[in-house]
Steps between C-alpha positions, in 0.01 A plus 500: 500500500166497316434792268153572362503466124300739281212343311669557165834345599595198291740226609720292273710209628796340324795280583833624367832319480804719557808286462473200735238670718123506451294798609127548531414843364173670576408815310228725639364725226319812619348673194347774715846615594664398171754300696597151599675328785712187464554261789745208473600215725755224457322162474798293383524293817126433501501388136799273559326344800183446296695333218686278748174404670340420162798285401486312831128433459556365148783280627285362782219437253734298275628307801145421611409381151810280495409345836143431384618334177765295683244372751256414223766312303617308808148382578441376145828307472352220710197463276595494130141430395387839624807701398375840391164452675551788743614731222193421289268538799659839562437600136130418526465640852650831388265515201204428728612767746521757220162397364327567833682830544781419742808720485798618702606307808198269492587392146865442593389288793300279264795466262754403765268271696394319180864451404564335838163342579626139492832556679367294790524187282869500587380323817313232304695181414601489134351151457158644579543803274600282204281195568363375164150430627232625730607585851384296797309696767802505730718629218252773415491602866875556477456708183245713685762630743677698227306830538581514871859386439540764229369769731752390761786528250395847384392656829854596614556691174398863543307539175316830450190289422318231705656220292510239777132549581396483134697177450347356817148560360535406133321164544215642706158508331221754525257242648744387769587164339866585439809455713697535724262697725163468323436874507241649267370813327658830590733332747700394193718773356406611149855430387469138615165463319667615178784252537252221581333540161828543311643191673206277407492615139874454444510163679213356295641633174844346562643149521522328836675171587161336567319630187552675165414866454124557499518821295388857545138438399459237771668727753274794416196273519611386845507847654188611310287202602649434842266472795368846583711680752830315455679775307471877515237587234676824404825314437321226304330763282835667436653165406224431246556843345875445476472165320177540304516866401862608528679186386727455803771237452767366734851588389 
């Protein structure tokens, strides 16, 4: 039943524990009548359900994180030269996402997709991954299947973020010169554009079987002076700020 409340009535709400039970107490103060009314209701079961739900969510979150890390580790076992590459790309991708204002689920999608972006290389023969020299065109064509292969591996996993799609697009370029589908501009997810820049910077700054590390300065110069339209300009600007103004370093 709804009761009209006088204009000068005041309402105070508290939760009170009485023994093992928890009650919600609501006090209606009515100065005009110099009186008060107290309403209580038992919310123990609701609180217990909320705590159980919170614990289950935390458990699922830990399980998801464990699955992501296990998949990332498995993909890097076959390529010792790039061990830690996905982790470092994720570090830079997350910093870039923060710099351009990403947060919440979008940010988490970047983090997880960056951690797993090269999982498709599990389908690439180890002798190609570790070849101490430049790849032949046919070998590079095999390497180029890894975004699509990675997407295929991740698609059955019901992530709360579009991880498979981001991984599928991380080698696409803004001008349409990337792979596997040659899409361009806004057709490429922002998360994939972030990982594209982070991937190039980390790869150039690190050792590869076919060349020594080129260093951060060379990597930054590459994305800064690249042909117009290859990389997302907002992401490139954020990357320059991180390294030149904020002293970002891979850990």
